C-alpha positions in Angstrom: 0.0 0.0 0.0 1.4 3.5 -0.9 2.1 5.9 1.9 -1.1 8.0 2.6 -2.8 9.7 5.4 -6.3 11.2 6.1 -9.0 10.9 3.4 -6.6 9.5 0.8 -5.7 6.6 3.2 -9.4 5.9 3.8 -10.1 5.8 0.0 -7.1 3.5 -0.6 -8.2 1.1 2.2 -11.8 1.0 0.8 -10.5 0.3 -2.7 -8.4 -2.6 -1.4 -11.6 -4.0 0.2 -13.4 -3.7 -3.2 -15.6 -0.9 -2.2 -15.8 2.9 -2.9 -15.7 5.3 0.0 -17.5 7.9 -2.0 -19.2 7.5 -5.4 -18.3 10.9 -6.8 -16.9 10.2 -10.2 -19.8 10.9 -12.5 -22.8 13.3 -12.5 -26.1 11.7 -11.6 -29.1 11.8 -13.9 -29.7 12.8 -17.5 -28.1 15.6 -19.4 -28.2 18.6 -17.1 -30.5 21.5 -17.8 -31.0 24.8 -16.0 -34.1 23.5 -14.3 -32.5 20.1 -13.5 -28.7 20.3 -13.5 -26.5 17.3 -13.5 -25.4 16.6 -9.9 -21.7 16.2 -9.2 -20.7 15.0 -5.7 -17.7 16.3 -3.9 -16.0 15.8 -0.6 -15.3 19.5 -0.5 -17.0 22.8 -1.3 -15.5 22.9 -4.8 -13.9 20.5 -7.2 -12.6 20.3 -10.8 -15.1 18.8 -13.2 -14.7 17.8 -16.9 -17.7 18.0 -19.3 -17.4 15.6 -22.3 -20.8 16.7 -23.7 -23.7 14.4 -24.4 -23.6 10.9 -25.9 -22.7 10.0 -29.5 -22.6 13.0 -31.8 -23.2 15.3 -28.9 -19.8 14.5 -27.4 -17.1 17.2 -27.4 -13.5 17.7 -26.2 -13.5 17.8 -22.4 -14.1 21.2 -20.9 -12.5 21.5 -17.5 -13.9 23.9 -14.8 -14.2 24.5 -11.1 -17.6 23.7 -9.8 -18.5 25.4 -6.5 -21.1 24.8 -3.8 -24.1 27.0 -4.3 -23.2 27.9 -7.9 -24.4 26.2 -11.0 -22.1 26.0 -14.1 -23.2 26.0 -17.8 -20.8 24.3 -20.2 -19.9 26.8 -22.9 -19.8 24.1 -25.6 -22.9 22.0 -25.0 -24.9 24.2 -22.6 -25.2 21.3 -20.0 -25.7 22.6 -16.5 -23.9 21.2 -13.4 -24.5 21.6 -9.7 -22.3 20.5 -6.7 -23.5 18.3 -3.9 -21.2 18.3 -0.9 -21.1 14.8 0.6 -18.2 15.3 3.0 -17.3 17.8 5.6 -16.9 20.6 3.0 -14.4 23.3 3.1 -11.7 24.1 0.6 -10.0 21.1 -1.1 -6.5 22.3 -0.2 -7.3 22.6 3.5 -6.9 26.4 3.5 -9.5 29.2 3.3 -9.8 31.5 0.3 -8.6 34.6 2.2 -5.4 36.2 1.3 -2.4 35.5 3.5 0.6 37.8 3.9 3.9 36.1 4.4 
């Protein structure tokens, strides 16, 4: 087992047992609309998401973006909407707040 601590260690241990700690890889539901956006789960208050478009001819090159809690995102290529659902403790993914720090 690789060296890991915290949440990464929990995920690796679960993977070795053949289970997933969090099922957060893919949006839930059909193609996201403004009224019913595709739900993306996150352990934190924001995460990077990639939109590959729809299926078949509606696919496009992946568009990467930050998806944040409380804000929907519309893909500029296929107009699919996304929304974040926090399924963990929340907070920033890097463990630090967004405030500016002077060194």
